[in-house]
C-alpha positions as CSV (number, residue, x, y, z in Angstrom):
1,M,-57.0,20.2,46.6
2,N,-54.5,23.1,46.9
3,F,-54.0,26.4,45.1
4,E,-51.2,27.8,42.9
5,N,-52.0,31.4,43.9
6,P,-53.7,31.2,47.4
7,R,-53.2,34.9,48.0
8,Y,-56.1,35.7,45.7
9,L,-58.4,34.0,48.1
10,W,-58.3,37.1,50.3
11,F,-60.6,38.7,47.8
12,L,-63.4,36.4,49.1
13,L,-63.5,38.7,52.1
14,A,-65.1,41.3,49.9
15,I,-68.3,39.3,49.8
16,P,-69.2,39.4,53.6
17,L,-68.0,43.0,53.6
18,Y,-70.4,43.9,50.8
19,I,-73.3,42.2,52.7
20,V,-72.5,44.0,55.9
21,L,-72.3,47.4,54.3
22,K,-75.4,47.0,52.2
23,Y,-77.8,45.1,54.5
24,T,-76.9,46.0,58.1
25,K,-77.0,49.1,60.2
26,L,-73.2,49.3,60.0
27,G,-73.6,50.2,56.3
28,R,-76.4,52.7,56.8
29,G,-76.0,55.6,54.4
30,V,-73.8,53.7,51.9
31,W,-76.8,52.5,50.0
32,N,-80.2,54.3,50.0
33,H,-83.1,51.8,49.6
34,R,-86.2,53.3,48.0
35,R,-89.5,51.7,47.7
36,F,-91.7,52.3,44.7
37,P,-92.3,56.1,44.9
38,F,-94.6,56.6,41.9
39,P,-98.3,57.2,42.8
40,W,-99.7,55.9,39.5
41,L,-98.6,52.4,40.7
42,K,-101.4,52.2,43.2
43,L,-103.4,50.0,40.9
44,L,-100.8,47.3,41.6
45,D,-101.0,45.1,44.6
46,L,-98.0,46.7,46.4
47,K,-97.7,43.8,48.9
48,Q,-97.4,41.3,46.1
49,K,-95.0,43.6,44.3
50,D,-92.8,43.9,47.3
51,N,-92.6,40.2,47.8
52,F,-91.9,39.5,44.2
53,A,-89.2,42.2,44.1
54,L,-87.6,40.8,47.2
55,I,-87.3,37.4,45.7
56,V,-85.9,38.8,42.4
57,N,-83.4,40.9,44.2
58,F,-82.3,38.0,46.4
59,L,-81.7,35.8,43.4
60,K,-79.8,38.5,41.6
61,E,-77.6,39.2,44.6
62,A,-77.0,35.5,45.3
63,L,-76.0,34.9,41.6
64,L,-73.7,38.0,41.6
65,L,-72.0,37.0,44.9
66,G,-71.7,33.4,43.7
67,L,-70.1,34.6,40.5
68,V,-67.5,36.7,42.4
69,A,-66.7,33.8,44.7
70,V,-66.3,31.3,41.8
71,L,-64.1,33.7,39.8
72,V,-61.8,34.4,42.8
73,I,-61.4,30.6,43.3
74,A,-60.6,30.1,39.6
75,L,-58.1,33.0,39.9
76,A,-56.3,31.2,42.7
77,R,-55.9,28.2,40.4
78,P,-57.1,25.1,42.3
79,R,-55.1,21.9,41.6
80,G,-55.4,18.2,42.3
81,G,-52.6,16.1,43.8
82,S,-50.0,17.0,46.3
83,A,-46.2,17.6,46.2
84,I,-44.1,14.9,47.7
85,V,-40.7,16.3,48.7
86,S,-39.3,13.2,50.2
87,N,-40.3,9.8,51.4
88,N,-38.5,7.0,53.3
89,N,-38.7,3.7,51.4
90,L,-36.9,0.4,51.3
91,G,-34.1,0.4,48.7
92,V,-30.6,-0.8,47.8
93,D,-28.0,0.0,45.3
94,I,-27.4,-3.1,43.2
95,V,-24.9,-4.0,40.4
96,L,-26.0,-7.0,38.3
97,V,-22.8,-8.6,37.0
98,T,-23.4,-11.2,34.3
99,D,-21.1,-13.6,32.5
100,L,-21.3,-13.4,28.7
101,S,-18.6,-16.0,27.8
102,G,-19.2,-18.6,25.1
103,S,-20.5,-21.2,27.5
104,M,-23.6,-18.9,28.2
105,M,-24.9,-20.3,24.9
106,F,-25.2,-23.8,26.4
107,I,-28.6,-25.3,27.2
108,D,-29.3,-26.9,30.6
109,E,-33.0,-27.6,30.2
110,P,-34.1,-28.3,26.6
111,P,-37.9,-28.4,25.8
112,A,-39.4,-31.9,26.2
113,D,-40.8,-31.8,22.6
114,V,-37.5,-30.9,20.9
115,R,-36.4,-33.2,18.0
116,K,-33.5,-35.3,18.9
117,G,-30.9,-37.1,16.7
118,S,-27.6,-38.9,16.8
119,F,-24.2,-38.0,15.4
120,M,-21.4,-40.7,15.6
121,G,-23.1,-42.3,18.5
122,V,-23.6,-38.9,20.4
123,E,-27.1,-37.7,21.1
124,T,-27.9,-34.3,19.5
125,L,-30.7,-31.8,19.6
126,Q,-32.0,-30.5,16.2
127,D,-32.6,-26.7,16.0
128,S,-33.4,-26.1,12.4
129,G,-36.1,-23.6,13.4
130,G,-33.8,-21.6,15.7
131,N,-36.1,-22.1,18.7
132,L,-33.6,-23.6,21.0
133,I,-31.7,-20.3,21.3
134,R,-34.5,-19.2,23.8
135,Q,-33.4,-21.9,26.2
136,T,-29.7,-21.0,26.3
137,R,-28.3,-19.8,29.7
138,L,-28.0,-16.3,28.4
139,E,-31.6,-16.0,27.3
140,V,-32.8,-17.6,30.5
141,A,-30.7,-15.1,32.5
142,K,-32.1,-12.2,30.5
143,R,-35.7,-13.1,31.2
144,V,-35.0,-13.6,34.9
145,L,-33.0,-10.3,35.1
146,K,-35.9,-8.3,33.4
147,N,-38.4,-9.8,35.8
148,Y,-36.1,-9.0,38.8
149,I,-35.5,-5.4,37.6
150,G,-39.3,-4.9,37.3
151,K,-39.7,-5.6,41.0
152,Q,-37.2,-3.1,42.2
153,E,-39.5,-0.1,42.8
154,F,-37.0,2.1,44.7
155,N,-33.6,0.4,44.1
156,R,-31.0,1.8,41.9
157,I,-29.5,-0.8,39.5
158,A,-26.4,-0.9,37.3
159,L,-25.4,-3.5,34.7
160,V,-21.9,-4.9,34.2
161,L,-21.1,-7.6,31.6
162,F,-17.9,-9.6,31.4
163,A,-16.1,-12.4,29.6
164,S,-12.3,-12.0,29.1
165,Y,-12.9,-8.2,29.8
166,A,-15.6,-6.3,31.5
167,L,-17.7,-3.3,30.6
168,T,-20.5,-1.2,32.1
169,K,-23.7,-1.6,30.2
170,A,-25.6,0.9,32.5
171,P,-24.6,3.0,35.6
172,L,-26.7,3.1,38.7
173,T,-30.2,4.2,37.7
174,T,-33.9,4.0,38.7
175,D,-35.0,3.9,35.1
176,K,-36.3,0.4,35.0
177,E,-37.7,0.5,31.5
178,L,-34.3,1.6,30.1
179,L,-32.6,-1.2,32.0
180,K,-35.0,-3.8,30.5
181,V,-34.3,-2.5,27.0
182,L,-30.5,-2.8,27.7
183,V,-30.9,-6.3,29.0
184,D,-32.8,-7.2,25.8
185,E,-29.9,-5.9,23.8
186,I,-27.3,-8.2,25.5
187,T,-25.5,-10.7,23.3
188,F,-22.8,-13.0,24.3
189,F,-19.1,-12.2,23.8
190,D,-17.8,-14.7,21.2
191,E,-14.9,-16.0,23.3
192,G,-14.3,-18.7,25.9
193,A,-12.5,-16.7,28.6
194,T,-14.0,-15.7,31.9
195,A,-12.6,-12.9,34.0
196,I,-14.7,-13.0,37.2
197,G,-12.2,-10.8,39.2
198,L,-12.3,-8.1,36.5
199,G,-16.1,-8.2,36.5
200,I,-16.3,-7.7,40.2
201,L,-13.7,-4.9,40.1
202,T,-15.7,-3.1,37.4
203,A,-18.8,-3.4,39.4
204,L,-17.1,-1.9,42.5
205,N,-16.1,1.1,40.4
206,R,-19.8,1.7,39.7
207,I,-20.9,1.4,43.3
208,K,-18.0,2.5,45.5
209,N,-19.2,6.2,45.7
210,S,-22.8,5.2,46.4
211,S,-24.3,6.8,49.6
212,A,-26.8,4.0,50.0
213,K,-26.8,2.2,53.3
214,S,-26.8,-1.2,51.5
215,K,-24.6,-1.9,48.4
216,V,-24.9,-5.2,46.7
217,I,-23.3,-7.0,43.7
218,I,-25.1,-10.0,42.3
219,L,-22.6,-12.1,40.2
220,L,-23.9,-14.6,37.7
221,T,-21.5,-16.9,36.1
222,D,-21.2,-20.4,34.5
223,G,-17.4,-20.6,34.3
224,I,-14.1,-20.7,36.1
225,N,-11.9,-17.6,36.4
226,N,-9.3,-18.0,33.6
227,A,-8.7,-14.4,32.4
228,G,-7.9,-10.9,33.6
229,I,-5.2,-9.6,35.9
230,V,-7.5,-9.5,39.0
231,E,-8.0,-12.6,41.1
232,P,-11.7,-13.1,42.3
233,I,-10.6,-13.4,45.9
234,S,-8.6,-10.2,45.8
235,A,-11.6,-8.4,44.3
236,A,-13.8,-9.9,47.1
237,N,-11.4,-8.5,49.7
238,V,-11.7,-5.0,48.1
239,A,-15.5,-5.3,48.2
240,R,-15.4,-6.1,51.9
241,E,-13.3,-3.0,52.6
242,L,-15.8,-0.9,50.6
243,G,-18.7,-2.4,52.5
244,V,-20.1,-4.1,49.4
245,K,-21.9,-7.5,49.7
246,I,-21.6,-10.0,46.9
247,Y,-24.1,-12.7,46.1
248,T,-22.7,-15.3,43.8
249,I,-24.8,-17.6,41.5
250,G,-23.4,-20.6,39.6
251,I,-25.7,-21.2,36.7
252,G,-25.7,-24.5,34.9
253,N,-26.6,-28.2,35.3
254,T,-23.7,-29.9,37.1
255,A,-24.7,-33.2,35.6
256,G,-24.2,-31.9,32.0
257,S,-25.4,-29.5,29.4
258,W,-26.1,-29.2,25.7
259,Q,-23.5,-27.3,23.6
260,P,-23.9,-25.8,20.2
261,Y,-22.5,-27.7,17.3
262,R,-22.4,-27.1,13.5
263,S,-23.1,-23.4,13.5
264,R,-25.6,-23.7,16.3
265,T,-28.2,-25.7,14.3
266,E,-27.4,-28.7,16.5
267,Y,-26.5,-29.2,20.2
268,V,-24.5,-32.1,21.6
269,Y,-24.6,-33.3,25.2
270,K,-21.5,-32.9,27.4
271,P,-21.5,-34.4,30.9
272,G,-20.4,-32.3,33.9
273,G,-20.6,-28.6,34.9
274,D,-18.0,-25.9,34.4
275,F,-18.4,-23.3,37.2
276,D,-16.3,-23.2,40.3
277,P,-18.5,-23.5,43.4
278,E,-15.6,-23.2,45.9
279,T,-14.4,-19.9,44.6
280,L,-18.0,-18.5,44.3
281,R,-18.8,-19.7,47.8
282,E,-15.6,-18.0,49.2
283,I,-16.4,-14.7,47.4
284,A,-19.8,-14.6,49.1
285,S,-18.4,-15.6,52.5
286,I,-15.7,-12.9,52.5
287,T,-18.2,-10.1,51.7
288,G,-21.1,-11.4,53.9
289,G,-23.2,-12.5,50.9
290,K,-24.5,-15.9,50.0
291,Y,-23.8,-18.5,47.3
292,F,-26.5,-20.1,45.1
293,E,-26.7,-22.7,42.3
294,A,-29.3,-22.7,39.6
295,A,-29.7,-25.4,37.0
296,S,-33.0,-24.2,35.5
297,E,-34.9,-21.0,34.8
298,T,-37.3,-21.7,37.7
299,A,-34.4,-22.2,40.1
300,L,-32.7,-19.0,38.9
301,E,-36.0,-17.1,39.4
302,D,-36.1,-18.4,43.0
303,V,-32.5,-17.3,43.6
304,Y,-33.2,-13.7,42.6
305,N,-36.4,-13.7,44.7
306,E,-34.5,-14.9,47.7
307,I,-31.8,-12.3,47.3
308,D,-34.5,-9.6,46.9
309,S,-36.1,-10.7,50.3
310,L,-32.7,-10.6,52.0
311,E,-31.7,-7.1,50.9
312,K,-33.9,-4.3,52.4
313,S,-32.7,-1.0,53.8
314,E,-34.2,2.4,54.3
315,I,-33.3,5.2,51.9
316,E,-34.8,8.6,51.1
317,V,-36.5,8.8,47.7
318,K,-37.3,12.1,46.2
319,R,-40.1,12.2,43.6
320,R,-42.0,14.9,41.6
321,V,-45.8,14.7,41.3
322,L,-47.5,16.5,38.4
323,Y,-50.5,18.6,39.4
324,E,-53.9,18.4,37.6
325,E,-55.3,21.9,37.0
326,K,-58.9,22.3,38.3
327,F,-59.6,25.9,37.5
328,K,-61.4,25.1,34.2
329,S,-64.4,23.6,36.0
330,W,-64.6,26.8,38.2
331,L,-64.6,29.0,35.1
332,I,-67.4,26.9,33.6
333,A,-69.4,27.4,36.8
334,A,-68.7,31.2,36.6
335,M,-70.0,31.3,33.0
336,V,-73.2,29.5,34.1
337,L,-73.8,31.9,37.0
338,L,-73.1,34.9,34.7
339,G,-75.5,33.6,32.1
340,L,-78.3,33.1,34.8
341,W,-77.6,36.6,36.2
342,L,-77.9,38.2,32.7
343,L,-81.0,36.2,31.9
344,L,-82.7,37.3,35.1
345,N,-81.8,41.0,34.5
346,A,-83.1,40.7,30.9
347,L,-86.4,39.1,31.7
348,I,-87.4,41.1,34.8
349,I,-88.4,44.7,34.2
350,R,-86.8,46.8,36.8
351,I,-89.1,49.6,38.1
352,P,-87.3,52.3,40.1
């Protein structure tokens, strides 16, 4: 417990000063104590009267001094909690760069109970209820990203999206709930182009002025760089000069995937994968990062968990703690003491 106005606690010194002046030789002459001087009280047992008066006076004095002490403490405003000015914690500045090209609507791992059909000898998946959309690469990535963001207690995170162009969805922030909302709002760019180099460059613009000891870009893509004026390797070299590490993730089943057909109510199977592992591996190597592949939601979850375990550095986190006021309970105690003191004075007849 601490006090908002601790200087008022000095008034507590008045209590021992009062006791010294009234009840010790040092205070002789300040108070004149008189015993019961009236002769017509001889009928009373004076010895019993003195003992009773002593107890009553003691109780009244104790209640009065307790009341003063409690009011002084309430005036000083006691509070619960403690202010944290700064704290060293593990943290990293991270930019999550996510591919939103049309191929992010492909499905790598359809549910086992999905209804299958055939069209001109080609196997299809039937999605009349619109449930397969939850298994697309984009929706899988969104779930994993939200889970990853929720684990970053002290890290600042930014969001960058790209297809044939790139944009910043969120600058570096520690507001994890806002980031999750923004991830929920992500929809794919309805185009087939993939500008990986431009996505990296946009991310570097978000993180280049960061003062964090560790700066990281996590690039997720399922395609080959085929758009933009920036080559991925050139962007990786810029990242190395800026001290930014890039982790690259190729998402998709290299054996084949299911692609939307007929206004996305059906999906047809296409053998082979589309991402470029050689380029992604080189980007990671140039910047000191690491390359990963993920063919399922579980595998993608494992990738982000591994990246999280690899990236730890010490930063200073400043936080504000709200105080809980405690003076009300002291005021209630003061009212109780005052009520008892008044009751004692009202019930006991004081004889001079």
